[in-house]
C-alpha positions as CSV (number, residue, x, y, z in Angstrom):
1,X,-39.9,25.7,-52.8
2,X,-42.3,28.1,-54.6
3,X,-42.8,31.6,-53.2
4,X,-45.1,34.2,-54.9
5,X,-42.5,37.0,-54.8
6,X,-40.4,35.0,-57.2
7,X,-43.2,34.8,-59.8
8,X,-43.3,37.7,-62.2
9,X,-47.1,37.2,-62.7
10,X,-47.6,37.9,-59.0
11,X,-46.6,41.5,-59.5
12,X,-49.2,42.0,-62.1
13,X,-51.7,41.4,-59.4
14,X,-49.9,42.9,-56.4
15,X,-48.3,46.0,-57.9
16,X,-51.4,48.3,-58.2
17,X,-52.3,47.6,-54.5
18,X,-48.7,48.0,-53.4
19,X,-48.5,51.4,-55.1
20,X,-51.8,52.4,-53.5
21,X,-50.5,51.3,-50.1
22,X,-47.3,53.4,-50.5
23,X,-49.3,56.4,-51.6
24,X,-51.7,56.0,-48.7
25,X,-48.7,55.9,-46.2
26,X,-47.2,59.0,-47.9
27,X,-50.5,60.9,-47.5
28,X,-50.8,59.9,-43.8
29,X,-47.3,61.0,-43.0
30,X,-47.5,64.2,-45.0
31,X,-50.9,65.2,-43.5
32,X,-49.7,64.4,-40.0
33,X,-46.4,66.3,-40.4
34,X,-48.3,69.4,-41.7
35,X,-51.1,69.5,-39.1
36,X,-49.0,68.4,-36.2
37,X,-47.2,71.7,-36.5
38,X,-50.4,73.7,-36.4
39,X,-51.9,74.3,-32.9
40,X,-55.7,74.1,-32.5
41,X,-57.6,77.2,-31.5
42,X,-58.8,75.8,-28.2
43,X,-55.2,75.1,-27.0
44,X,-56.2,71.6,-25.9
45,X,-53.8,68.7,-25.8
46,X,-54.9,65.4,-27.3
47,X,-55.4,64.0,-23.8
48,X,-57.6,67.0,-22.9
49,X,-59.6,66.6,-26.1
50,X,-60.1,62.9,-25.3
51,X,-61.3,63.6,-21.8
52,X,-63.7,66.2,-23.0
53,X,-65.2,64.2,-25.8
54,X,-65.5,61.1,-23.6
55,X,-67.3,63.1,-20.9
56,X,-69.9,64.7,-23.3
57,X,-70.6,61.2,-24.7
58,X,-71.2,59.7,-21.3
59,X,-68.1,57.5,-21.6
60,X,-66.4,58.4,-18.3
61,X,-65.6,54.7,-17.8
62,X,-63.2,54.7,-20.8
63,X,-59.6,55.1,-19.7
64,X,-57.0,57.2,-21.6
65,X,-53.4,56.0,-21.6
66,X,-50.3,56.7,-23.5
67,X,-48.7,54.1,-25.7
68,X,-45.3,54.0,-27.5
69,X,-44.6,54.8,-31.1
70,X,-45.9,57.3,-33.6
71,X,-49.5,57.0,-35.1
72,X,-50.1,54.0,-32.8
73,X,-53.3,55.6,-31.4
74,X,-56.2,53.2,-31.0
75,X,-59.2,52.2,-29.0
76,X,-59.3,48.8,-27.5
77,X,-62.9,47.6,-26.9
78,X,-61.6,44.7,-24.7
79,X,-60.4,46.8,-21.9
80,X,-62.3,50.0,-22.8
81,X,-59.2,52.0,-23.1
82,X,-58.1,54.8,-25.5
83,X,-54.4,54.5,-26.2
84,X,-52.7,57.7,-27.4
85,X,-49.2,58.1,-28.7
86,X,-47.1,60.7,-26.8
87,X,-47.1,62.9,-29.9
88,X,-50.8,63.0,-29.9
89,X,-51.6,63.0,-26.2
90,X,-49.2,65.8,-25.2
91,X,-49.6,68.2,-28.1
92,X,-52.2,70.9,-28.9
93,X,-52.1,70.3,-32.7
94,X,-55.0,70.0,-35.1
95,X,-53.6,66.6,-36.1
96,X,-53.9,65.4,-32.5
97,X,-57.4,66.7,-32.2
98,X,-58.6,64.9,-35.3
99,X,-56.9,61.6,-34.4
100,X,-58.2,61.6,-30.8
101,X,-61.8,62.4,-32.0
102,X,-61.6,59.4,-34.5
103,X,-60.6,57.1,-31.7
104,X,-63.3,58.4,-29.4
105,X,-65.6,57.7,-32.4
106,X,-64.6,54.0,-32.0
107,X,-65.4,54.2,-28.2
108,X,-68.8,55.6,-29.1
109,X,-69.4,52.8,-31.6
110,X,-68.5,50.2,-28.9
111,X,-70.8,51.8,-26.4
112,X,-73.7,52.0,-29.0
113,X,-73.2,48.3,-30.0
114,X,-72.3,49.3,-33.6
115,X,-72.6,46.0,-35.5
116,X,-69.7,46.3,-37.9
117,X,-67.3,46.9,-35.0
118,X,-68.7,43.8,-33.2
119,X,-68.2,41.7,-36.4
120,X,-64.7,43.0,-36.9
121,X,-63.8,42.1,-33.3
122,X,-65.2,38.6,-33.8
123,X,-63.1,38.2,-36.9
124,X,-59.8,39.0,-35.2
125,X,-59.0,35.4,-34.0
126,X,-59.9,34.0,-37.5
127,X,-57.8,36.5,-39.3
128,X,-54.8,35.9,-37.0
129,X,-54.9,32.2,-38.0
130,X,-55.9,32.6,-41.6
131,X,-53.4,35.3,-42.5
132,X,-50.4,33.0,-41.8
133,X,-51.8,29.5,-42.1
134,X,-53.8,30.2,-45.3
135,X,-50.7,30.9,-47.5
136,X,-48.8,28.0,-46.0
137,X,-51.6,25.5,-46.8
138,X,-52.1,27.1,-50.3
139,X,-48.4,26.7,-51.2
140,X,-48.2,23.2,-49.6
141,X,-51.1,22.2,-51.8
142,X,-49.0,22.9,-54.8
143,X,-46.7,20.0,-53.9
144,X,-48.6,17.6,-51.7
145,X,-51.1,15.1,-53.2
146,X,-53.8,16.3,-50.8
147,X,-57.1,17.1,-52.6
148,X,-58.3,20.7,-52.2
149,X,-55.5,21.7,-49.7
150,X,-54.8,24.8,-51.7
151,X,-58.5,25.6,-51.7
152,X,-58.6,25.3,-48.0
153,X,-55.6,27.7,-47.7
154,X,-57.4,30.1,-50.0
155,X,-60.6,30.0,-47.9
156,X,-58.6,30.6,-44.7
157,X,-56.7,33.5,-46.2
158,X,-60.0,35.0,-47.5
159,X,-60.8,35.9,-43.9
160,X,-58.3,38.8,-44.3
161,X,-60.4,40.2,-47.1
162,X,-63.6,39.9,-45.1
163,X,-61.9,41.7,-42.2
164,X,-60.6,44.4,-44.5
165,X,-64.0,45.0,-46.0
166,X,-65.7,45.1,-42.6
167,X,-63.1,47.5,-41.4
168,X,-64.0,50.1,-44.0
169,X,-67.5,51.1,-42.7
170,X,-66.1,51.0,-39.1
171,X,-63.3,53.5,-39.9
172,X,-65.5,55.7,-42.2
173,X,-68.2,55.9,-39.5
174,X,-65.6,56.7,-36.8
175,X,-64.3,59.6,-38.9
176,X,-67.8,60.9,-39.5
177,X,-68.6,60.7,-35.8
178,X,-65.2,62.5,-35.1
179,X,-66.0,65.5,-37.2
180,X,-69.6,65.7,-35.9
181,X,-68.4,65.6,-32.3
182,X,-65.7,68.2,-32.7
183,X,-68.2,70.5,-34.4
184,X,-70.9,70.1,-31.8
185,X,-68.2,70.8,-29.1
186,X,-67.3,74.0,-30.9
187,X,-63.7,72.9,-31.3
188,X,-63.4,73.2,-35.0
189,X,-62.9,76.4,-37.1
190,X,-63.1,76.1,-40.9
191,X,-59.4,75.8,-41.2
192,X,-59.2,73.2,-38.4
193,X,-62.0,71.2,-40.0
194,X,-60.0,71.1,-43.2
195,X,-57.0,69.8,-41.4
196,X,-58.9,67.2,-39.4
197,X,-60.6,65.9,-42.5
198,X,-57.3,65.8,-44.3
199,X,-55.8,63.6,-41.6
200,X,-58.8,61.3,-41.4
201,X,-59.2,61.0,-45.2
202,X,-55.5,60.0,-45.5
203,X,-55.9,57.4,-42.8
204,X,-59.1,56.0,-44.5
205,X,-57.1,55.5,-47.6
206,X,-54.8,53.1,-45.8
207,X,-57.7,50.8,-45.1
208,X,-58.8,50.9,-48.7
209,X,-55.3,49.9,-49.6
210,X,-55.4,47.0,-47.2
211,X,-58.6,45.8,-48.8
212,X,-57.0,46.2,-52.3
213,X,-53.9,44.2,-51.2
214,X,-56.1,41.3,-49.9
215,X,-58.1,41.3,-53.1
216,X,-55.0,41.2,-55.3
217,X,-53.6,38.3,-53.3
218,X,-56.8,36.3,-53.5
219,X,-57.1,37.0,-57.3
220,X,-53.5,35.8,-57.7
221,X,-54.3,32.6,-55.8
222,X,-57.4,32.0,-57.9
223,X,-55.3,32.5,-61.0
224,X,-52.9,29.8,-59.9
225,X,-55.7,27.4,-59.1
226,X,-57.5,27.9,-62.4
227,X,-54.5,28.1,-64.7
228,X,-52.6,25.0,-63.6
229,X,-49.5,27.3,-63.3
230,X,-48.9,25.8,-59.8
231,X,-47.9,22.5,-61.3
232,X,-44.8,23.9,-62.9
233,X,-43.2,24.9,-59.6
């Protein structure tokens, strides 16, 4: 059986994106560790920041709940709920303030009918299927005498790239909204704004890395299709 990770050529495509992904994770962890230790001037916990920002945006219907894990904070448009990790919900840090504001930014997007968010939500079922079925069909097409099976697998997997590309404007816009909301609310000093931007910029880099990883995998699959290399496995 052929698996890409056993092919040296695969790493020529995958390594740059992998390095970017590792760097992005390092930036997120280091920024979070630094600004999680620094209290915000207002003395508000992440939960209190969430309630305040939701109220000023007329989003009292959005619930705020705690969820397990670290950096697992997210907004779910399906149940209109803001999920905050304990380290964010219960602390008064600059990091918590920035993360909460970003997730409230997603809630504002949802309420405003922000198109890229809707598109991303619609792509979720396709991506869930394509991300695992696509590679299976692609590899099966290398061995089975079924015309265009590998191409079908490639097309299915390409949904992950579309999802990653649509995610970029969604996340960048949420971060832009986050900083604007915090500034309008008078919750950010110059130092706090620098910290919040540092957290959000590091998080944005992880989405860029995800897009790069999807692109590198698709380019590798195209290389196999066009070079005839697949026939040697």
